[in-house]
C-alpha positions, 0 to 999 in steps of 0.5 A: 897874765903878762906877755912881753912882745920883743922884736929881735936884734938888729940883723947884720946885713946890708940890703942892696939899694936897688935890685931885680926881682931875683935879687930882691928874693935872694936878699930876703933869703940872705936876711933870714939867714943872717946873724944878729949884731952882738947885743950889748947890755940891756935892761929888759924884763926877764922874769917870765915863766916861758920864752917863745921864739920864732923859727927864724935864727934871728929870733933865736939868737936875740933870746939867747943874748938877752936871756943867756941859757934859759930854755926857749920854746919854738913857736912858728906861729910868731915867725915873720910874715914871708916877703917876696918880689911882687913880679918877675923882672930883670928890671931894677927898682929901688929897694923901697918899691920892692918892700912896699909892693911886696907888703902890698900884695900881703894886704891885697891877698895877692897869689904871689905871697905865701901868706895874706893878711887873713892867714897872718891874723889866724896865726897871731890869734893862734899864738895868743891862744897858746899863750893863754892856754899856758896861763903864765907870764911869757915873752915872745921874741918875734919880728917887726911886721908880724908884731903889728898884726899880733898887737892888733889882735891882742888889742881886740882881745882885751889886752892893754899895751904899753910901749906900742905908739909906733908904726915901726918897731925898733930892734929890741923894742918891747911891748908889754900886754897885760889882761 
């Protein structure tokens, strides 16, 4: 069985260089609703039996752009890990501070975050279970931060990975997982 994991296309949104906590939370919400930049020609494999997309529009738009009128199955388990400000403040911080500390609260199971590392791992394993129960080659159009956890869990379950040598995943980058 082969699972191709693809990061969504580039989102057509400009992030602020710095912001308050409310500004950061608002930018995260805008990012989740923003369209993707038009995808030109691509050479991704598309012979999979099932194409799963997350519940976020950028995943669905990417699948539509890459695979046309194929039928997609929405799989909320492969949606991005929610991101929000690490504290409420009117003080302005650079964007990188909000991102790093926002993801840090996920790692350290801070109560401000909607989902912690344990919940993300459980969600990733549920997605893998669904793919394995289907028993067919499939494509997952998902998100960069979630991909890290998903691929780590796949590796633990005996999948060999091709195309996953990076810490960060570029838009439209694919990783092939085989068992």
